[in-house]
N, C-alpha and C positions, 0 to 999 in steps of 0.2 A: 381385373381378373373375376371370369365366372366363375362362380363358386356352385358345384355340384352336390349336394347332398343324397348321396348314395345310401338308400336305406333297403337293406332285403329285410330287416325284421328288426324288432325291438333292440335286441342285444347287437345284431350286426349293422352296424352304420358308420360313416365317416364321411369326412368333409374333403373334397377335391377342388383343388383353383387351377386355371387354365385361363390362356387369352380366349378372348371370343372368336379370332382367327384363326384358332387352332384346329386341327382335321379331327373331323368324329372318329376316323378309325386310329390316330394315335391316344384321344380320350380315353376311348374304349380297352384298350391295350395297356395303360396306365391304372386304369379302374380296376381292370381284373387283376393285374398283377400287384397291387394295393390289397384287394380283397384275399387274393391267396395269402398273401404275407399276414394280414390281418389274421385270418382262420388260422394259419399254421401255429403263431404268436400264441394265441387262446387257447389252442389245444398243448401247446408247448406249457403255458402256466399251469394246466391242471396234470398234466401228467408230471412234469419236472416238480413241482411239489408232493407229489409221491415219491418220486424218487428220493428228494431228500430226504424224506422221513422214514421211508421203508425198504431203500436199496432197489436194485434193477427188479426187473420182472421175471416171474416163475417162467421156465420152457414151458413149450406148450405141450401137454398131452397127449398121446397119441391114440388114447381111447383104452389102452391096456396096462393102465398103470406104471408107464415107462416113458421116460421124458427122451428128446433126440439125443442127448446125452447119455441114455442108458440108465438112469438114476431114478429110483422108486420115488415118483412123484407123491406118494402117502407116506414116506418115510417121516418119523417125528425124530428118530435118534439121531441129532446131526450135531456137530460141533458147531456152537456159534463163536462169533467174533465180538470182539470189544464193543462195538457200535450196534447190537443187534437191537431191532425194534420189530416187531411184530405186526404186519398188517392185518386189520381187522377184515379186510375184504378176499386176503388170501391170494391176492394177485401178484403181490410182488412178496420176495423173499425174506424181508426184513434184515438181511445182512449179506447171502449171497448164496453161491451155490454149496453141497455139503463138503466138507473139510477131507483130505487125504491125511497122513500121518505126516508128509511133507509140508503140506500148509499148516499144520499144527505149528511146527517148527518155526514156521514164518510168522504165524500170529504171537508167538512169544517172544521173537524180535522184534518184531513190531510194538510190542509193549514195552521192549526195551528202548526204544526210540521214543515214545511217548513220554517215557520218564526224564529223556533228556532236552524236552521242549523247555523247562524252566530254565536249562542254561543256553537257552537262545538256539538250540537245535531243531530247526521247526521241520525239516524233512525227516520223512517218515518211510521206511522201506516198506510199511504194510500196505500206503497208498496206491504202489506201483501197480497192482491187481486188482482187476474188476471183480473179483467174487467177494471182497469187503467192500461193506458200506462205509463210506466216506464218513471222514469227523464231523464234529458239530461246528467247528470253524469252517470248513469247506462248505456245507450244507448250507450254514446261515448265508454265506456270499451268493451261493447259488440260487437261494430263496429272493435274494435282495436284488438280483439281476433278473428273476422273472418279474417281480412285481413291477418294477422299471417300465420294464417290456409292456406289462399288461396295462399297465396304467395310461401309455402313450397309445394304445389302441382302444381303450374304453369307450362307451358312448359318450362319456363325460366331455371328451374333446368337442363333441359337437354342440352340447351346453356352450362352451367357452370359446366355441367359434375357433378352433384351433384346427386346419387342414393336416392330414397324414401325409408326409413324403416318402416317396419310396427308398431315398437313400437311407434316410434315420431308420425304416423299419428293417433293411438290410443289415446294417450296424447292429440292431440290436438281437437279430437272428444270431449273428457273429458271437455278439456278447455272451448269449445264453449256450453258444458251442464251445466259449473258451471256458466259460465257468464248468460247464460238464466234463468238460477234457480235465481241468484242475482236480476235479473231486475223482474221475476215473481216468488216470493215464493212458492206461491200458485197451480204453474205448468198453463201451457199453455191448451186450450181445445183441446179435442182428435182430430178435425177435421183441425187443424191448421197445416200446412206443416213441419213447423219448429219442432214440437210434435213428427209429424209423422217419420221424417227422424232422429231423435235421437231415437225414440225406433224400427226403423227399420219396419216401416209397411206403408213409402211412396211408393206410387204406380208410379215411373215412370218407364224408360227404364228396359226392361228384364235383371237381372243379370245373370252372368255367374255361374254356376254349379262347384264347387272345385272338384266335383266327375266325372264330364264327360265334361268338357272343353278341348279343344283342342289348342295347341301352333302349330304353323306354321312358318316356316324359310323357305326362299329360295325355296318355293312353296314346302315344304316337311313338312308332320307332326312329331313332334318329339313324339317318342312313351315312353309311359309312366314306360314300364318296362324296358328302359333302362338308363344309366347314361346319363350327359350331354355331357361327351367327348365322347362318342359313335357317335355321331351327328358332334360337333363342334372340336374335336380334343384334346389333353391334353395340349395347348398353354392355359397359365391363363391371356394372355394379349389379346384374342380375344373377339372380339367385333360384335353381331349381332343384324340384326333389327326383330323384332317377331312381331306376331299380334295372340289374343286371338280369340276364334271360338267357337260357340256352336256344340255338336255331330249334326251330321245329314245335316248340312248345306253344300254349296259349299265351296271350300276353297276362303280364302281373297285374295285379288290380290296383285299381286307382289308390291314390292317397285319399282316406278320410278328411273332409273339409275343417275337423277339429278334431284334438287328439282327445284320448281318454279321460284325461283329467278334467278337460274344459268342458268335455262331455258329461262327466259326473258332475262336476259344479253346474253347468245350465240346466242338469233335469233337477236338481235339488232345489234349484230356485224357483221353477215351474211349479214343484210341490209344493213348495212354499207357500206361493203366490196363490195356487188353487184351494190351500188350506185357511188362510185367511179370508179369499172371497167367501167359502163356504161358512166358515164363523160368523162374517157379519151378514150374511144371507139368514143364518139360523137366530140369530138373537137381534136382529136389527127392522124386523118386519113392524113397519108403522110409524117407527121412532123419525124417519124423515119428516112425516106430516106436522111434528113439533117443532121443527128448526125455523129460524126466520128465513130461509131461503126459499122456503115452501110456501109462505104467504105470499098471497097476491095483492095485497093492500100494504105491505110494509113500507112501500117508497111513499104512499100517500098519507099514512100515519106519519111517516119522519117529516114531512112537510109541515103538517098540521101540528107537531109538536105533541101527538097524542101519544101514550103508551101502547104497546101492542099487546094485545087481549088475546088471553089464551084460553080456550075452552077443552075442558078434559084433561 
């Protein structure tokens, strides 16, 4: 299996394996799909952590102090739920929307249900509504699911030489979706980043088009109408470092011959050698004249059995 190290940046990189006889078009489509899912999971990890701690996102302000729901965005006199946790950034509700009288009664009923958890009745009527923050048990399960998915797509997989698989990535996204639905069975608002990421409507960085994306290796574009072995050879143990690029853009920069850590170590070694050489030059002027290797009659004296006479 040919191993392709797709390295878009230091944080965004992964391994992909395929046969040498695989068509380049199929390789590009798979790599684009894996890159898209990796990006989505990394965003889900960031936003999902905030969701588990501070609840759903706040509605967007229309500039007049009114949210799309007609709610005063600057109002601070709100009745909070039992799991309220204020968001320091102010982007999330910390609990949910402001409560009406009916919702206050539902909170009270939810508190009664929580008291019944000790008797084995784990179901809580409160969790049926998305304006409540989820309880600690569900939030912990969500964070655990997010951590597992983030660990699978991290750059440490490259160091451990573990390639990413498209099916496993899809399973992680489904697991995150399931964990979110457990926390919020009625669903999240459409403007929440987690909901947008799960539905594919999140406006982040521009994704690569699988029909037009290009794959570059060693300063050359891998042509879609050829097989991978036409570019890399028939050796199944080949490993290359490639980069994705959108059509119509300049070729991506080549990978440096050494990484940053190796370059730092090499520069430190060169500086140390220069420092030692300078120290010898400053302190060793004329000392070599008194060494035995600098005496032209040392061999003659050794054969004659005479001691070496030093002057000065």
